[in-house]
N, C-alpha and C positions, 0 to 999 in steps of 0.2 A: 393562756394555760400558764398556770401554776408553777412555780418553779421546786421539782422535787428537792427535801434536804439532804444533804448529804448523808452520809451514815455514820459521823461522828455524831453530829446534829439529834440525827433518832434516837441513837443510842445512849444517849445525856438526858434525852426526856422522860427517857426508862428508867433511867437510874430513880431520876427523880419522882417518879413513881411511884418506883421500889422506896424508893424512902416513906414517902408520905404514906403509903399502907399500912408500915411500920405506927403509923400515929394511931393509926384507924383499928385495926386490928387486936385484940387481946395477948397479950404475953404466954404463952404453953411449952410445955415439954412432956416428951415419951420418957421413962428410962429406957437407958440402950442396953442392950448384953451384946457377948461375944457368941455367936453359933457357927458350926463348921458345916459349912454348904461345900458338898461336892471334894473334900477333903482340903475344899480355904478355909479359915476364920473369918467369919464376914459379923462386923460391927451390924446387929439390928435393933430396930424396938420391941420393947415387949408391951404386949396383949395389956389392955387396962392397966397401964401404968400414966396416962396424961394426967399430968395438974399443970393448972396456971401456975404461972411466972411472975413476977414485974417485969412488964416490956421496956423497951429496950430502941423508945423513938430514935430515929439513925435522922442526921444534920449534916454537920460540917463531914460525917462521915463518906457522903459523895465525894468530896473532893479523894477522900484516901483511896474510897471505892478500886480509882482507878491500879493505884498501886499494888492492893492485895489480889485486884484483880491477873494482874502478868504474874504476880506469885506464885497463884492457884493453878493458871493455865502456861505456865513457862514452858511444860515440855510442847506444846503445840505452837506457840512462840515463836520458840528457836528452831522447832520443827520445819515451820515456814520456812525464815529466813536461810535458812541450809540449804531447804530444796529450793529455791530462788535465786540462790548465789551458784547453786550445781548446774542447773539448767542454762542461767545466762552464758555458766564457761562452757556447757556443750553445744548451745546455739552459736556461740562462734566461729563454729564451721561450716555451719548452714547444712548440718544433716538432717536438721530435722526438714527442712524445706526441701530435702532435695529427697527424701525420703515418700515426704506428702504427694511429690510432683509424681514419682516412680509407682507409688500405690494408687494414682489418678491416671495414670495412664493404661495401667492393668487393666480397673477397674473398666475402663470404657473398650477396652479387648472383649472383654466377657459381655459388652452389650452387643457382639455378632449373633450369638445366638440366643431365637427368636424367646423361648422361653423365661428366660431371665429379662431378658428385654420388658417381657411382660410386664414382669409383675416388678421390675424396677433395679437394675442390680444394685441404687445406691438406699434404697428401701432393706436390701435383703444386707446389705453391711451393718446399717443402722441396729437391724433387728435383730443382725447378730451379736456386735455388741452389746443391747442393751441386756438380751438374754443371760449373757455371761455375766455381765456384772452386775447384775438381780443375784445370780446364783451367790456370785461367792457373798452380797449380802449374804444372802438367805442360810447359808451353810455357814461360816465360822466371822458373820460381822463383819464384814468389810467397811470401815467407817474415814479412818482418816487416812490411811492411804489413797483416798481420792484426791486429798489435794497435788498429790507428786504428778497425779497424771490430765490435770488440768492444761499443761503445757503441752501435751500430745494431744488431746482430743479435741479442745478450741479450736488450737491450729485446723486442724484437719476438717474441719465442720463447717469451718468459715472456706478453706477451701474447694469444698462438695459444693459450696454454693449456699451454705445455711448461715446460721449466727451460733455466736457464743452461749446461746441457750438453750441452745441444742446440744452443744458439746456439752455444755454440764448436765443436761438433760438425761443423756444418752451413758455416761458414766456413774456421776454423782447421786444426781437420782437414781439412777436404775437400783443402785447400791443400795440405799434408802427404804427405797419400794421392796423388795428381796428382804432388805433387813425387818421391815417389818412385816412381810409375810414367812420369818424366817421356819425355819425344819430343825436345824439343828443349832442357831446360835446360840455358843456359849455366855455371850456376857446377858443378856436378856432372857431366853428361854430356861435355858442352863442354871444360869445362877435363882430364875422365878419359881421355878420349878423345886428346887432344892431345899429354899425356904417352905413351899409351900407343902414339903414331902409327901410330892409326887417320881416318879421313875422318870431319871434322867432320858430326856426325849424322848419321851412318850407321847400319845397322840398325834406322831409323826403322818399319819396316814390324811386326816380332813387336815393339818397345816399344811401339806402337799398341794391339797386341791384352794385352800385360801392363798399360795405364791403364784400358782398357775390363775388364778383371776386377775388377782393386783399385778401379773408383771403383764398378762396380756391388755387389758384396761391402761394400762402405765403404756403399753408396745403401738396401741392406738390413737391416744392424745401424741406423743414423739411424735409418729411419724405423719400424722395430719398437719401439728405446727410446723416440721420440719418441712412440707411441700409446700406448704402457704408461702411459707418465705423463702423458698427456691423459685416460685414462682414471682413473688416481691417483695422482692431483699429490702423494698423501703418499708415497705410496713411494718419491718420488723422492731419492736420498743428498743431496741440497741444498733441498731444501723449505723449513727454514727460515733457508739462506743466501740461499736469493733474497727473503725478507722486504726488504731493501735496495733490489733494485729495485722491487716493488712497491711502497713506503713513498715512492719517487725517481718512479716515475711517476705517484701519485696525491699529488705536492703538492699543497699548496690547495685538498685538500678534493678526495674521489674523482668527486663529482658536482656539482663547480665547474665553471658555465660558463666557456668559454673566450671572451674576448675578441678578436672579430676585426676589427681594426683594419687599416689599415696610415697609420702616422705618414711626414709628410713624409719624415724623415730615410731610409726604407727607399727611397722615390722616388732621395735623391739620390745611392744607398748604390746602386743600380742604376744609372744613366748614369752614377757614378765606375767603376764595375768594366766594364760595356759598355765605356768608353772606356779601360780599362788592356789587356781581351782583345785590342783594335783593334788599340793600340799593337805588343801582342807578336805581331799577324796580319802588319801591315805589314813591321818587324822578318822577322818566317820567315814568307813567303808558304806554304813547302812545309817537311813534315818528313817524314823517312825512317824510317820505321818498322821494327826489326831482329826478326824473329821466330824464332828457332834462325838456318836457313842462307834463312829467306825477306827479301827485302826488298824495298820498298815506298815512292814518294815520293809523297804526299797533298797540297794544301792543307787540313791538319787544326786549325790553331788560327784560321785566316779564319773555318771553318763551325763553330767551338765557338764563337768570339767574335758571330757572326749570330744563331747556334742561344741563346746563353743572350741576346743583348738582343729571340728573342722570346716564350722562355719566363719571364724575369723579369718581362715585361709584364704578360704574362697572368697570372704568379700575384700581381705588386703589385697588380691589380684585385682578388682574392682578400681575402687578408690578408698581414702581415706575417711569418705563420707558414709559407706554405707559399714568401713569396719566401725566408726560410733555409732550406726544405726542398731548393726552386731551389737554393742557391748550395754546398749538401753533394752534393749528384747531380753539377755539376760537379767538384766539390772533388775528387771521386773520377773524373771522367772525366778530367778532367787529369793527376793520381795516375798512372793509364796511361799517358796518353800520355808523362809526362814522364820513365818508367821507359824504355817501350820504344824512345821516340824520341830522347829526350836525357840518356842514362844516370841520372837518378838516382836518389838515395839517398838514405840517412838525413835529413843535412842537408837537402836538396830539400822532401823529404815534411816535414818535420818547421813549415821554415819556412809550407810550405802550408796544410799546419793550421789554425797561427798566422793568418792572413792569413785564414784563414774563420772563424775565432771571432772577431778587430777586426769585421769587416765585420759579422757577425750580431751583435753589440753595438749596433756605429754603427746599424745599419738598423734595432735596435731603439731605440732612443735613451737607451743606457745612456749615461752622464757617464764621462770619463775614471776619476773614482777609481772609481767605479763598477767598472770594466773591469777596474780592476788587483786590486779586493779579489778579483771573481768568478774572475781567471786562480790567486790565491795562494792561493783555497780547493779551488782545484779538483790545484792541485799538493799540496797538505797531503792533501787525498781518495788521491789514488795514489802517496805517499810509498812505502810500506810495498814496494809489490812492486817498484819503482822501489831498494829497499835488498836485498831480495830476490835480485835480477839479478847486484848486485853483488856481495854475498857467495857466490854460488852460481860464480861467473867465478872465483872464488879456491882453488877442486879445481884445475882447467887450470891455474893459473900452478902449484900444489903440485909436481905429475907433470910438469911440464915443469924446472920447478930442481931438482926429485929425482934429475936423470938416468935417469929408468925408462922412456920413451915409445918407445923407441927400443931398449930391451935387448925391451920385449913385442912390436915388432914383428919382430925378429930372431928371438926365440923362434918367435913362431907359424911365420914362413917353414922355420925348420928342423922344424919338426914335417909340413909337406907333402910331404919327400922322400919315393919310394917307395914313399904311399898308395894312388896308382888315380885316377883324374880325377873321379869324382863325390865320393870323400872330399877330394878336395884342393878342389875347388870347394868342399864344403861348411865346410870349415876357412876358404877363404878369405870365404864369406860371414858365417859366425856370428865369426871374428875383425871385420871391419867393420862390424857391426853391435853388437859390445860396445864396440870402438874408440868409436862414435857415441857412446856413452852419456858418455867424457866427454872425448869432444871433437866436437862436432855441428856445427862449420864443416866443408859439404863440399868447397870449396876447399883447406883446409890440409889435411885430411883425405887429396885426391889429391896434392899434391902430394907427402905424407909417405910413401904406401899405394906407387901406380899405378907409379911406376918401377920399384921392388922386384917386383910381383905380376905382372905383364905380361909383363917380361921371365923368371921361374919357371913363366907359365903355358905359355910356346913350349917350356922344356924335359918338360913334363906332357903336350904336346899339346891341351892346353885353346886355345880358341878368346880371344883377348885381348879381343873381345868381349864374351864370356859374363864372363871378370873384371872387366869396366869394370861390366855390369848387376849384380854380383854386389856392387860397391861402391855402385852407384846405388842397389837397394834395404836394404845396409846401415847406406846415410849416412838413407833416407830411415826409416824405421819407428820407429827407438827416437829421432826427432826430438821426438813425441808423446808420449815418459816420460823422459826424460834433468832431468835437475832441475839440470844446468850450462846449461841452452838459454835464453841470456836471451828468444826469443820465446816462448817454451813459457810461461815465469813470466811475463812482459809480460800477455800474454791470461789467464791464469791472473788476474792483479791486478786488470785490468781489468773481468772478469766477476767479480772477488769469491768464487772456487773455490778452498781453500785446496788446497797441492799433494797430501798426504794422501789428500784424498778424490778428487782426481781420479786419482791413482797406483791405487787400489784400483778404482772403475769403468774407468776403459780399459785396467789389464794383461792381461786376459786376450785382448781384442781386441787389439794389440798381437802376442800372442801368435802367435793366428791369422795376422795380417799377417805376422809371420816364417816359418811355416809357408807361407805359401801364394806369399810370396817364394821360396822353396825350390822347392817343387813348380814355380813356373816359371821356375827353372834349367837343370831337370830336361832337356825337351827340347832347348835350344842342344846337348846332349854326346850327343845321337842326330839328331838331324837337322840339313840344311843349309837355313838361312833367309837372308835377303838381309843380307849386310853380316859372315855370322857366319861 
C-alpha cells in the first residue's frame, strides 16, 4: 500500500502548482470600488472594468508564501494555539473524561426504554448534535467556532464506539452543511443579497427546504458511517491514528479510580466567577440578539449569571470535575451570546477559552508555574496544525500576487454568453464551487463575483436570487475539502486526522452534495418561489 504523503508535503505541492499557474494564465485585473452593503463598506469589483495587465509569474515567492500565509491567517493560527493550550490546561483535571463517562452511563440507562432502544439511543444523540450544529451554520454562519469543539466531540465519539471522523462530522461537517444550505447566514447570504440588490434574507422559504434536504442527506451519511465503524472499528481509516485519543483518555491507567473531591480553591473560583458574571450582568442588563433579520432584546447576562451561580453550587457539591464541566458548558453559552449579541469573533472567543483554561486550573489548585507549563505543552501539541494553516494560506497569496484570479473570473463570465439559462446557472455554480477551493472566504468571494454575476443574470433572464443560491452552495460544500481553509485544517489538526486521509474519506460525499446542490437549483428556473 502506497504511503500517504503528510499534509505539509501535499500543501507544498499545491503551492508549486499555484505558482506554475501564474506562468500559464495571463495577468488581468478588474477595477475596485467601495459600496455600502447592509451598512458596511465593501470593496467590490466594478462591472465591465476588466483589463489585461502584466503577469507576475511566481518563482522564489513559493518560499516567501509561507511567511505571507502566516501574516494573512495570523488570527486563526493564534486562535488554534490558544485553544490548544487552554484545553490542555482543562484536561489536566480529567474533567472531560469524567463527563463523558457520566454521559455514557446516562445513555445506557435510557436504553431501558423500548422505543429509544429500537431507534438507538446513540443514533438519537448523534442526530440531535448534527441538527444543532447544522442549524448554527445555517442561522449565524458558525465556522471558526467549531475548531474549539473538536476537543469535546472527538473524544465523545470515540468513547461511544465511533472514531475521530465521526466526531469531526457531527460538529464541523454538520455546521458546514448548514452553512451551505443557510437561511440567514450574514457572511454569505447577507453580503451576496446586498451586492445583488435583493431584500435581506429574502427567499427564506425555499432556502429552508434546501437546508432540510441537505441536513437530512448528511444525517443519513454520518449515521450509516458511524454504525459501520461501531460494528467493525478496524475498518475505520483512522483506527490506528485514534490510538492517540484512546491513550490520552486513559491516561493514568484505564481502570484508575477518579478522586472525586472539591478543594477550597474550587469554591473560591466559583464565587469569583459568579461575581464577575454578576458585574457583567449589571453593566449589560439587556442583550440584543441578532439572528438574520430577527432582533430581540432580553436580560440574557443576568439570567446566565444566576444560572451559573446555581449550577456551580450543585456541581461543587459533587466534585471539582463537575464544576469544570459546568464551566466548559457556560463557556459555550457565553460564546453563542457573544457572537449573536456582541459581534464577537476570533480574538474574543480565544480570550474566552483562555479564561476557561485558567479558571479550570485555579479551581483544581494548580500552581502558577504548572499552569504555564501546561499551556506551553498544549501549544506544542497543536503546533503542527497551526503551521499547516499558515503554509496553506500561501496558496491564495501566490494566486493573488500572480494576477490570475481576475483573469479566471473574466474567462468564466465570457463562457456563459449565449448558452441558455440552465447551462449558465450550471457554469455559475461550477465556477463558484471551484473558486471556493482556492478562496474559501465567503465575504471576499461575494465581493469579487456577485457584482458581475448578478448583472449577468439579468441578461440571461435568470433570477438574481438563483444566482445568490448558486453562490451559496458553491461557497459551502468545498469548504469541507479545500486545503486552503484554515478552519478545516484547524479542525483536522485538533482531531489528529491527516488531510490526505480526510480527503480520501470525504471526497465522494462532497461530489454527492455538489450534485444535490445543482438539483436544488433547477426548480428555481422552472417555478416561481417567494423571493425568486
